[in-house]
KEZARO-157830 format. One line per 4 residues: their letters; for each residue x, y, z of N, C-alpha, C, O. Coordinates in pm, whole numbers, padded with zeros to 5 digits. Example, Ala and Ser with C-alpha at 12.3 -4.5 7.8 and 13.67 -1.06 7.14 Angstrom:
// KEZARO-157830
AS) 01319:-00569:00780:01230:-00450:00780:01320:-00330:00780:01424:-00332:00846; 01285:-00225:00708:01367:-00106:00714:01290:00003:00787:01341:00114:00804
***
This chain:
// KEZARO-157830
MPNF) 19756:03214:01864:19665:03280:01965:19609:03177:02057:19584:03065:02014; 19586:03210:02184:19529:03112:02276:19378:03096:02241:19312:03191:02197; 19329:02977:02263:19184:02942:02249:19104:03031:02337:19132:03038:02457; 19003:03100:02285:18918:03191:02363:18850:03120:02481:18853:03168:02594
KMTR) 18787:03000:02452:18717:02927:02558:18805:02886:02670:18764:02882:02787; 18925:02854:02636:19025:02811:02742:19067:02921:02825:19111:02900:02938; 19053:03049:02771:19101:03162:02856:18985:03232:02926:19004:03334:02992; 18864:03179:02911:18756:03242:02982:18756:03198:03134:18697:03096:03170
ILTT) 18818:03273:03211:18842:03239:03350:18730:03292:03438:18698:03411:03438; 18670:03200:03515:18562:03236:03612:18629:03270:03748:18717:03197:03794; 18589:03377:03809:18632:03411:03942:18521:03424:04035:18413:03469:03999; 18546:03386:04151:18439:03390:04262:18484:03490:04370:18595:03477:04422
ILLL) 18404:03587:04402:18429:03677:04514:18315:03669:04614:18203:03627:04584; 18349:03711:04738:18252:03716:04843:18162:03835:04826:18207:03950:04826; 18033:03807:04809:17931:03908:04790:17877:03961:04924:17870:04081:04948; 17841:03868:05007:17789:03917:05138:17800:03801:05238:17801:03683:05202
TIGL) 17807:03836:05356:17813:03734:05468:17704:03759:05565:17694:03871:05615; 17621:03661:05595:17506:03678:05689:17553:03632:05826:17627:03534:05836; 17512:03702:05932:17549:03663:06062:17501:03531:06105:17433:03463:06028; 17534:03489:06232:17494:03359:06280:17341:03342:06283:17268:03433:06321
TSFG) 17298:03228:06245:17155:03197:06253:17116:03147:06387:17201:03138:06476; 16987:03113:06405:16944:03061:06529:17003:02924:06558:17002:02874:06670; 17057:02864:06447:17117:02728:06460:17264:02743:06493:17331:02642:06516; 17318:02867:06498:17460:02885:06525:17543:02857:06403:17662:02826:06415
QKIS) 17483:02866:06281:17556:02829:06167:17565:02963:06078:17470:03040:06067; 17685:02982:06018:17703:03101:05934:17681:03055:05787:17714:02943:05747; 17618:03153:05708:17602:03119:05565:17640:03244:05488:17611:03357:05529; 17704:03221:05376:17740:03332:05286:17702:03302:05144:17685:03185:05109
VDTL) 17688:03398:05063:17649:03389:04925:17759:03451:04842:17780:03572:04846; 17830:03367:04765:17934:03418:04680:17880:03442:04538:17778:03385:04499; 17947:03524:04465:17911:03551:04327:18007:03491:04227:18127:03519:04232; 17956:03409:04135:18031:03355:04032:18017:03434:03913:17909:03442:03855
FIPR) 18127:03497:03871:18126:03586:03758:18154:03510:03631:18255:03441:03621; 18066:03522:03532:18077:03448:03408:18108:03538:03290:18027:03626:03260; 18215:03524:03225:18249:03608:03100:18141:03591:02997:18087:03482:02981; 18111:03699:02926:18017:03691:02815:18079:03618:02692:18201:03617:02675
TEKF) 17994:03560:02611:18049:03498:02490:18095:03609:02387:18060:03725:02404; 18168:03573:02290:18227:03670:02199:18122:03750:02132:18144:03870:02113; 18012:03699:02095:17903:03766:02017:17835:03877:02100:17771:03967:02044; 17849:03870:02240:17787:03968:02318:17888:04052:02402:17852:04119:02499
SNIQ) 18018:04043:02359:18122:04104:02433:18121:04259:02425:18188:04329:02500; 18038:04308:02328:18033:04458:02312:17927:04525:02404:17914:04647:02409; 17854:04439:02475:17748:04490:02570:17823:04564:02694:17906:04503:02762; 17793:04688:02716:17855:04759:02818:17781:04747:02946:17699:04831:02981
SEKL) 17812:04638:03020:17746:04620:03151:17835:04517:03229:17931:04463:03175; 17800:04494:03350:17875:04405:03435:17869:04262:03378:17785:04231:03294; 17960:04178:03426:17956:04039:03386:17834:03964:03437:17762:04014:03523; 17812:03852:03387:17699:03771:03436:17726:03719:03570:17839:03680:03596
KFPV) 17631:03716:03660:17652:03676:03799:17556:03567:03839:17436:03570:03809; 17613:03469:03909:17535:03356:03955:17572:03326:04100:17688:03341:04136; 17476:03286:04186:17499:03269:04329:17564:03133:04358:17533:03033:04294; 17656:03135:04457:17711:03012:04506:17696:03016:04664:17749:03106:04730
IKTG) 17625:02918:04719:17588:02912:04856:17705:02849:04932:17761:02749:04888; 17745:02909:05050:17847:02850:05126:17798:02850:05278:17769:02954:05337; 17791:02728:05336:17750:02717:05474:17861:02673:05569:17844:02677:05690; 17971:02631:05515:18079:02583:05603:18075:02430:05613:18168:02367:05665
NLQV) 17967:02371:05561:17945:02226:05552:17964:02184:05409:17876:02213:05328; 18070:02119:05370:18096:02089:05232:17992:02009:05169:17963:02031:05052; 17931:01912:05242:17838:01827:05188:17707:01899:05155:17647:01878:05050; 17663:01988:05250:17543:02071:05227:17571:02164:05112:17485:02176:05025
DKAI) 17688:02231:05104:17723:02322:04994:17715:02250:04860:17664:02305:04762; 17763:02131:04856:17766:02051:04724:17625:02017:04690:17592:02024:04571; 17537:01980:04783:17401:01942:04753:17318:02062:04701:17244:02050:04603; 17333:02178:04770:17256:02295:04726:17305:02345:04590:17224:02365:04500
NADL) 17432:02365:04574:17484:02424:04451:17463:02334:04326:17438:02382:04216; 17473:02204:04348:17450:02114:04234:17306:02116:04200:17273:02120:04082; 17214:02113:04298:17070:02112:04264:17036:02248:04202:16960:02253:04105; 17090:02357:04255:17058:02486:04201:17091:02503:04052:17010:02550:03972
KNRF) 17213:02463:04020:17258:02484:03879:17179:02394:03780:17154:02430:03665; 17142:02271:03835:17065:02177:03755:16919:02233:03734:16865:02231:03624; 16864:02278:03839:16728:02332:03826:16729:02450:03729:16644:02460:03640; 16825:02540:03746:16821:02663:03673:16850:02643:03524:16797:02716:03441
TNNE) 16936:02542:03488:16978:02512:03350:16888:02394:03295:16919:02340:03189; 16784:02356:03360:16697:02254:03317:16774:02120:03301:16747:02039:03212; 16870:02101:03391:16946:01974:03395:17013:01940:03262:17019:01825:03220; 17064:02046:03197:17126:02020:03067:17263:01954:03083:17301:01874:02998
YPDL) 17337:01983:03184:17469:01924:03204:17478:01872:03352:17556:01927:03431; 17403:01771:03389:17392:01729:03527:17527:01682:03590:17542:01687:03712; 17621:01639:03508:17742:01581:03562:17851:01672:03569:17957:01634:03619; 17837:01801:03519:17944:01897:03517:17935:01987:03641:17830:02004:03704
STDS) 18050:02044:03670:18046:02149:03783:17971:02272:03742:17939:02291:03625; 17943:02358:03844:17865:02476:03820:17936:02562:03720:17872:02609:03626; 18065:02587:03734:18130:02685:03643:18140:02627:03502:18126:02703:03407; 18163:02494:03483:18167:02429:03352:18030:02430:03284:18016:02450:03163
TLLK) 17935:02408:03365:17788:02409:03316:17753:02549:03264:17701:02566:03154; 17781:02644:03345:17740:02781:03307:17816:02832:03188:17761:02912:03112; 17942:02790:03166:18021:02832:03054:17958:02780:02926:17955:02850:02825; 17907:02653:02931:17843:02593:02818:17703:02653:02796:17668:02689:02684
WSDG) 17623:02663:02903:17490:02700:02900:17468:02847:02865:17367:02882:02805; 17563:02932:02901:17546:03077:02896:17555:03138:02748:17538:03259:02733; 17578:03064:02650:17589:03108:02518:17451:03167:02478:17349:03097:02487; 17448:03296:02435:17316:03358:02415:17256:03438:02529:17156:03507:02514
IIYL) 17321:03424:02641:17273:03500:02764:17338:03633:02768:17460:03643:02763; 17257:03741:02776:17312:03876:02789:17301:03940:02929:17366:04041:02957; 17217:03878:03016:17194:03927:03148:17171:03813:03246:17092:03721:03223; 17241:03824:03356:17224:03715:03463:17258:03778:03597:17371:03823:03617
DFEV) 17164:03784:03688:17189:03833:03821:17093:03766:03921:17001:03694:03882; 17116:03792:04049:17041:03732:04148:17014:03822:04263:17086:03920:04283; 16910:03791:04344:16876:03865:04467:16840:03778:04575:16750:03697:04557; 16902:03785:04692:16863:03713:04809:16749:03791:04883:16765:03910:04911
TYIK) 16641:03728:04912:16527:03798:04972:16501:03749:05112:16425:03816:05183; 16556:03638:05159:16526:03586:05293:16636:03493:05343:16680:03404:05271; 16679:03514:05462:16775:03417:05526:16735:03417:05675:16762:03510:05751; 16670:03309:05711:16615:03293:05855:16567:03151:05885:16516:03080:05798
NGLI) 16585:03114:06007:16530:02982:06048:16581:02866:05961:16508:02769:05937; 16695:02875:05920:16760:02771:05840:16718:02768:05695:16744:02670:05625; 16650:02878:05646:16599:02884:05510:16665:03001:05443:16682:03107:05504; 16702:02982:05313:16753:03085:05228:16666:03092:05106:16649:02991:05038
SFNI) 16611:03206:05073:16523:03226:04952:16582:03329:04860:16626:03433:04910; 16586:03309:04731:16650:03398:04646:16592:03378:04506:16527:03277:04480; 16615:03471:04418:16571:03463:04275:16689:03486:04186:16784:03554:04223; 16682:03429:04062:16787:03460:03959:16711:03500:03832:16628:03427:03778
SAEG) 16746:03623:03786:16691:03676:03664:16787:03670:03555:16907:03692:03571; 16731:03639:03435:16824:03618:03324:16748:03672:03192:16626:03689:03188; 16831:03696:03091:16778:03733:02956:16857:03666:02851:16979:03680:02851; 16803:03598:02765:16877:03530:02653:16821:03579:02524:16703:03613:02510
CGAY) 16916:03582:02423:16886:03632:02296:16920:03528:02188:17029:03471:02187; 16821:03505:02095:16843:03424:01978:16777:03498:01861:16823:03604:01819; 16671:03442:01811:16595:03515:01708:16537:03644:01772:16525:03748:01707; 16504:03635:01894:16455:03750:01972:16503:03723:02124:16551:03615:02160
CTAW) 16485:03828:02201:16532:03819:02342:16414:03782:02434:16302:03831:02416; 16440:03694:02535:16349:03658:02634:16403:03681:02775:16516:03643:02805; 16324:03743:02860:16375:03756:03002:16281:03675:03098:16161:03662:03074; 16339:03626:03201:16263:03551:03294:16330:03559:03433:16444:03604:03448
TDYF) 16252:03515:03534:16309:03501:03669:16267:03370:03734:16149:03334:03730; 16361:03298:03793:16333:03178:03860:16355:03197:04013:16434:03282:04055; 16283:03115:04093:16284:03138:04238:16322:03010:04301:16285:02902:04255; 16399:03022:04411:16460:02907:04483:16457:02932:04639:16483:03041:04690
TYNY) 16422:02821:04706:16431:02825:04850:16508:02696:04891:16481:02590:04836; 16602:02704:04987:16673:02587:05030:16680:02589:05182:16686:02695:05244; 16680:02470:05240:16715:02456:05383:16866:02445:05388:16921:02348:05337; 16937:02546:05451:17079:02544:05447:17137:02467:05560:17259:02469:05576
ITGK) 17058:02398:05640:17098:02308:05740:17112:02167:05677:17212:02097:05697; 17009:02128:05601:17004:01996:05544:17053:01990:05391:17089:01884:05339; 17051:02108:05327:17083:02111:05187:16969:02085:05094:16988:02082:04973; 16846:02066:05149:16730:02021:05063:16657:02141:05007:16641:02244:05072
YVTI) 16614:02124:04883:16525:02220:04817:16391:02222:04888:16343:02116:04930; 16331:02333:04903:16203:02348:04989:16091:02388:04896:16099:02491:04828; 15986:02309:04892:15866:02341:04807:15775:02426:04892:15792:02440:05013; 15676:02484:04821:15580:02579:04888:15498:02504:04981:15457:02561:05083
EEIV) 15466:02371:04956:15381:02289:05044:15454:02271:05180:15386:02244:05279; 15590:02284:05189:15659:02272:05317:15666:02398:05389:15714:02403:05503; 15618:02509:05323:15616:02638:05384:15480:02679:05437:15469:02739:05544; 15379:02647:05362:15241:02684:05398:15136:02573:05352:15165:02494:05262
DTTG) 15028:02570:05410:14929:02472:05380:14852:02523:05253:14779:02622:05257; 14873:02451:05142:14814:02496:05014:14686:02422:04979:14645:02425:04863; 14619:02356:05075:14506:02274:05048:14376:02325:05105:14269:02271:05074; 14381:02427:05185:14258:02478:05246:14231:02622:05224:14231:02669:05111
QFRN) 14208:02699:05337:14163:02838:05328:14276:02928:05257:14242:03017:05179; 14395:02904:05282:14499:02987:05219:14491:02968:05065:14495:03066:04989; 14479:02844:05022:14461:02816:04878:14343:02887:04821:14355:02946:04713; 14230:02884:04886:14110:02956:04838:14136:03105:04830:14092:03171:04736
RVIA) 14208:03159:04930:14241:03305:04933:14328:03341:04814:14303:03439:04744; 14424:03265:04792:14519:03293:04682:14452:03287:04545:14478:03371:04459; 14367:03189:04528:14299:03170:04400:14196:03287:04380:14177:03337:04269; 14133:03326:04488:14032:03432:04478:14100:03570:04445:14046:03650:04369
DKDK) 14223:03593:04506:14298:03714:04474:14350:03710:04332:14351:03812:04263; 14393:03594:04289:14439:03581:04145:14329:03609:04054:14344:03693:03965; 14217:03542:04070:14102:03561:03984:14054:03706:03981:14018:03755:03874; 14054:03773:04087:14010:03916:04093:14107:04002:04019:14064:04093:03949
QYKQ) 14235:03981:04028:14331:04061:03959:14328:04027:03801:14346:04117:03719; 14308:03907:03766:14290:03877:03624:14165:03945:03566:14165:03996:03454; 14064:03945:03643:13939:04013:03601:13955:04157:03578:13901:04212:03482; 14034:04225:03671:14061:04366:03651:14161:04389:03533:14146:04487:03458
QTAE) 14259:04303:03517:14351:04319:03400:14265:04298:03271:14285:04369:03173; 14173:04205:03269:14098:04184:03153:14002:04304:03123:13979:04336:03006; 13949:04368:03226:13870:04489:03210:13945:04601:03153:13896:04674:03066; 14069:04617:03202:14157:04729:03153:14194:04700:03009:14208:04793:02930
LKER) 14211:04573:02972:14249:04533:02836:14135:04569:02739:14158:04611:02626; 14015:04550:02786:13893:04578:02698:13880:04726:02680:13838:04774:02575; 13918:04798:02783:13900:04944:02776:14000:05000:02666:13973:05104:02606; 14108:04932:02643:14198:04984:02534:14137:04985:02400:14184:05058:02313
LTDK) 14030:04904:02377:13965:04896:02251:13894:05029:02213:13872:05064:02097; 13861:05101:02327:13790:05231:02295:13882:05344:02272:13838:05452:02235; 14015:05322:02294:14117:05426:02270:14178:05403:02136:14267:05319:02121; 14132:05476:02036:14172:05455:01897:14324:05495:01878:14388:05447:01785
ETGF) 14379:05581:01964:14512:05631:01950:14621:05515:01982:14737:05522:01941; 14574:05418:02052:14670:05318:02089:14695:05210:01972:14790:05132:01976; 14608:05213:01878:14623:05120:01763:14589:04974:01813:14627:04877:01747; 14526:04962:01915:14498:04825:01976:14358:04782:01914:14253:04839:01946
DKDT) 14365:04678:01824:14244:04636:01755:14181:04512:01824:14231:04459:01924; 14075:04473:01767:14003:04358:01818:14074:04230:01808:14068:04149:01901; 14145:04205:01694:14222:04084:01679:14330:04067:01784:14352:03957:01836; 14402:04182:01816:14505:04181:01917:14441:04152:02058:14492:04077:02140
YEMV) 14327:04217:02076:14254:04199:02206:14219:04053:02226:14238:03999:02336; 14169:03987:02122:14122:03848:02138:14247:03758:02154:14241:03655:02222; 14357:03794:02093:14487:03715:02112:14533:03724:02249:14566:03622:02309; 14537:03842:02304:14589:03866:02444:14491:03798:02545:14533:03732:02641
LEYY) 14357:03818:02518:14260:03760:02610:14275:03608:02615:14259:03548:02721; 14306:03547:02503:14318:03402:02504:14435:03358:02592:14429:03256:02661; 14541:03438:02588:14659:03407:02676:14619:03419:02827:14652:03335:02911; 14544:03529:02855:14501:03554:02987:14422:03440:03045:14438:03397:03159
IDCL) 14330:03391:02954:14240:03277:03003:14328:03156:03030:14311:03088:03131; 14421:03130:02942:14501:03011:02953:14586:03016:03083:14601:02917:03153; 14639:03137:03110:14714:03157:03228:14629:03141:03356:14672:03084:03455; 14511:03194:03349:14415:03186:03464:14388:03047:03497:14386:03010:03614
KSFH) 14367:02964:03396:14327:02822:03415:14442:02737:03458:14423:02636:03527; 14564:02776:03416:14684:02685:03432:14753:02717:03563:14853:02652:03595; 14706:02813:03641:14773:02849:03764:14789:02738:03855:14695:02660:03870; 14904:02721:03920:14931:02620:04022:15028:02670:04127:15108:02760:04102
FKFY) 15020:02614:04240:15105:02650:04351:15242:02584:04329:15257:02466:04358; 15342:02656:04280:15471:02596:04264:15581:02697:04296:15667:02672:04381; 15579:02807:04229:15687:02910:04253:15644:03016:04357:15533:03068:04357; 15738:03041:04439:15722:03133:04552:15850:03200:04593:15957:03159:04548
ALHN) 15843:03303:04680:15957:03363:04734:15930:03398:04876:15820:03444:04906; 16024:03379:04967:16012:03425:05101:16073:03568:05117:16179:03593:05060; 16013:03656:05188:16073:03787:05213:16065:03802:05367:16008:03720:05439; 16127:03914:05412:16139:03928:05561:16005:03934:05630:15993:03886:05743
DHLE) 15905:03989:05568:15776:04003:05636:15657:03934:05562:15544:03933:05612; 15685:03882:05448:15570:03823:05371:15616:03710:05279:15733:03694:05245; 15514:03633:05242:15529:03529:05147:15480:03575:05013:15375:03638:05008; 15547:03549:04907:15505:03594:04771:15475:03467:04687:15566:03386:04667
VIEN) 15354:03450:04639:15320:03342:04551:15338:03392:04411:15276:03492:04375; 15418:03328:04330:15451:03375:04191:15351:03328:04088:15325:03208:04075; 15296:03424:04016:15216:03394:03897:15283:03457:03782:15293:03580:03776; 15329:03380:03689:15394:03424:03565:15305:03388:03454:15266:03272:03438
CYLP) 15269:03490:03371:15188:03464:03247:15276:03509:03133:15290:03629:03110; 15332:03419:03065:15422:03451:02956:15353:03476:02821:15281:03388:02772; 15372:03588:02764:15314:03625:02639:15428:03640:02536:15538:03682:02571; 15400:03605:02409:15494:03618:02306:15543:03766:02288:15477:03860:02331
NVIK) 15657:03782:02224:15717:03913:02220:15630:04021:02152:15639:04139:02185; 15545:03978:02055:15471:04080:01986:15365:04142:02076:15318:04253:02051; 15329:04075:02177:15230:04133:02277:15284:04132:02420:15208:04137:02517; 15410:04125:02431:15475:04115:02562:15442:04234:02657:15434:04221:02779
SMTP) 15424:04348:02594:15394:04470:02677:15262:04467:02750:15236:04547:02841; 15178:04373:02709:15047:04353:02772:15038:04239:02874:14930:04193:02911; 15162:04193:02920:15171:04089:03024:15098:04136:03147:15127:04245:03196; 15006:04059:03200:14935:04102:03319:15023:04092:03441:15103:04000:03457
VIEL) 15005:04192:03528:15085:04195:03654:14993:04149:03768:14899:04216:03809; 15029:04025:03816:14950:03965:03922:15034:03959:04048:15134:03888:04049; 14999:04027:04153:15073:04033:04276:15000:03961:04385:14886:03992:04419; 15075:03855:04441:15008:03777:04545:15097:03765:04661:15173:03669:04677
NYKY) 15087:03872:04748:15181:03886:04863:15101:03872:04996:14993:03929:05009; 15151:03799:05091:15077:03775:05212:15170:03785:05332:15271:03715:05341; 15132:03875:05426:15213:03893:05539:15207:03774:05626:15102:03712:05639; 15319:03739:05689:15324:03616:05774:15221:03627:05887:15157:03529:05924
SDIK) 15207:03751:05940:15123:03775:06059:14974:03751:06015:14891:03720:06101; 14940:03763:05885:14805:03749:05838:14772:03599:05807:14655:03559:05803; 14874:03521:05787:14858:03379:05750:14922:03285:05848:14951:03171:05814; 14943:03329:05961:15022:03243:06056:14961:03106:06088:15030:03008:06118
EHLK) 14822:03104:06080:14760:02975:06110:14782:02878:05998:14758:02759:06018; 14828:02920:05881:14852:02834:05773:14998:02795:05747:15030:02704:05671; 15085:02873:05819:15227:02857:05804:15282:02722:05867:15233:02675:05970; 15382:02666:05802:15446:02550:05859:15588:02582:05897:15662:02490:05929
IKN) 15631:02708:05895:15760:02751:05945:15750:02854:06047:15644:02915:06057; 15846:02882:06122:15851:02986:06221:15894:03113:06159:15976:03114:06067; 15839:03225:06207:15878:03360:06163:15868:03458:06274:15897:03576:06254
***
């Protein structure tokens, strides 16, 4: 019988093609389909999908795709190709997909969502923005001024939403039908406080009409359902004096 790993063939198909940018350069995003490992082969869903950026400039493509796979896999196999890396890394992964949210002014912004299972399953989403002219990864500080009024606005919005989420959490203590007790409340509250204090400007996403600052507060599986939902979205027209990019 042939070796299973040797017969796991990855195929790449064209997912979408974006028209000419203002720089006269075409960019497309291909989908790299990754076969599931044997232990998850019974899951009835599409194959795992990972983005591959193509600009027509081989040097730029190499820079973006190598940086992307290393960032996403925490640099586990830095010297391997994307397909080889993902074949090794994807053991335990049951879901992998991506969404492109912005392509404009030489920038492409997208997210990759994944779910992995070991003793228990964990889902997460990572966010990426690249300059597809230079091939460079773009930080939020290169998009917007995070040192002044905009920073203060985001922190105020974040604090307000955490305060509201905390108030709603406390209200659950009065509802005896939920089975929500004081010990659970204090456990969840401790995570909320830690997340509130540890917030930093790092993860973000560009959309057609707004900038999204990402705030993820990860709770253990036993209290995962009480993860706070913090939405920090800002229209470009409302923060144009703080933006460092054209829109």
